N, C-alpha and C positions, 0 to 999 in steps of 0.2 A: 524561224524557217530551218527545217533541217539542211544541212549540207552535204557535200560527197565526202568529207573529211576520212573518217575508217571506211575500208570496203565492208567490212563486217561489224556489227554491235561488238563493242569492246567488252561488254559485260555477258556476252553471250556467244565466245567465238567459236566452241564446236557445234552447237546446234544452226549457228549461222552458216559454217562451213558446209554444214552439211545439206542446209536449204539451198545455198546456192551451186552446191554440185549436182544435187539433183536436178535443179531447174537448168542448168547447163547440160547434163544429159538429155533432160527432154526436149531441150531447142534442137540440140545435136540430132537426135534421133527424129524429131519431126522434119527437119531438113534432109533426111535420109543420107546423113554424112558417118562415116566409121570415126573412131577416134585418130586414125593415123591420117584422114584426110582434113579433119578439123585442125590437126596439129600443125599440118602442113599449111593451110590458109593463114592459120592466126601467127605462124612463124614461131610455134612452143614444140618443146620436146614431147613425145608422145608420153613417157613414163610422168611428166610434170602432168600432163592433162589428165592421165588415166587417175593418178593422186587428188586433183581438183574436184573429179567427178564424184570421187568417194568421200570427200569432206577431209581428206589428209593434207592438203596443202592450201595454201592464201594467194590468191594473187595479187601481184601489184597493179598500180592504176593503169599502168602501159599495157601489162598484159591482159587485163580486162578490157581495155580499149580494143586492142586486136581481137579480142574473142567477140566483142558487140559487133565489130564490122564483119569478121567472117560468118557470123550467126544472122546478120541482117537485123540486129538490135540496135539497144545503146546500153551505155554504162549506166545508167541511171535506172535503167529497167532490171539491168542484172541484179545491181545493189539492193533495189525495192526488193527482188526475190530472195533476197538473204535475210531480211528484216524479221522479227518474231512474228507470228500469225496473231491474230485477234480472235478470241472467242466466236464462235458463230451461235452461240446461244440464242434462242429466241428471233434469230434475223435482225437483230437491232440494225437501226440505220447507224452509219458512221459519217462524221463530218470531217471535213479538212477545210480550216479557216483561210482567209487571204495570206495570212502571215505563217501558214503551215504549210507540209507536204515537202517531201524529199526532192531537191534540187541538184541538179549536175547536167553534166556535157550531153547533148544529142545532137546526132549528124554535126551540122556546122553553125548550131547554136546552143542554146540552153533550153531546158524542160523541168517542169514543176509537176511532179505526180499529184492527180486531185482525187485520187481514192485509196483509203488503206482497209486492212482486215481482208476476208474472204470477198471474191469477186470475179465476176466471169468475163470481164473487159477492163481495159486499162485507158482510163482517161487523164491526158496530162495537157499543160498550157506550155506552149514553144515559143520562145523569142528569139530573134535574130535578125542581124542586118547584113548578112553575108552576101558579097556580090559575086562569089565564085559557087556554084551550085556544088561541087564535090563529087563524089562517086554517087550511082544509083543504087539504093536499097533495094532488095528483092527479099520477101519473106514468105511464108506460108499464112500468114494470118491476114484476113480483112481489115483494112483502115479506111477510117473516115476523116476527113480535115475539113474545117471550115475558118475562114479569115476572120478574125476580131478585129485587127487593127493593120494598117499599111495595105501594102498588096505583095505579091509574090508572082515569080514566072515559075511554072511547075511542069518539069518534064516527066514523062510518063513512058518513055522508052519508044518502042514501036508505035506506041498512040500518038505520039508528037508531044507538043508543049503549049502551054495556053497562059494567060496572065488571070490570077484570081485576084479580086479586090474584096474589101468589107462586105460580107454576108454571101459572098461566093462559098461553094462547098465542092467536094471530089469526093468518091468513095471508089476505092482501090479494091480489086480483087484478089486474091492470094495471087502471089507471083508476079505482080505487075511492079516492073522498074519503076522507081520513082525518086525524084530529088527536086529541089527548089533553091531559090536565091532571091535576093531583093532587086529588082530594077532600080539601079542608081545608088543602092547603099543605104536606101532609108528602113529605120527600123520597123519591124512588123510582129505581128502577135498572133498565134494560131491556137484553136483548139484540134486535138489529135485524139482519137479515141481507136484503140487497137484491139482485135482478140486476145486474149491472155491465154498463153500457153503454160500449162501447168507441169513441174517435173514431177519424176517419179523417184521412190527411192532407190539407193544405190543396188545394183543388181550385181550377182556373181560375174567374174570375168567368162566371158565366151568368146575367146580368142581374141579379146581387146577390141571388142567390135563399137 
């Protein structure tokens, strides 16, 4: 099973940095944020963030976590975006076995990525036992969630909160605040499927927007 150890594959640092930077830029623009706004939200310097988006700097895990929170995503998703792409020739199916997949922090628990290579959405397995829900996440992608084990109390911002048990599901449209926790601290396991935001190549500086 792949863990979170290096933020960028050690044998491909340049292209990995560029892919991560392009993905960060794509997410930022999808959120309608300027470099300055994202830098302030993530408590990072404007020049450092500009270098990150151009693949000229590498973030620490702490910086990556702050960026993930500010962008309404997770560290494991950002790291997945930095991995080398797989060939899309003949649209061959790709497999992730039970002991495979990138694993890392996600919200108040841990996620395992369930797909690799070119894809249009991001499926992941989420596990947790948190009794505190943490902050609401808000992002532009639609998201689907179903409970595989245990139960959760999910809060959907202005839409209230409800308890979901095994077999229960929820579909959140773009912009819906959401967070969840375990009633009583018992472990739970979820299947989450999100739309995938694709980054774009680094662009010329336009007033650092």
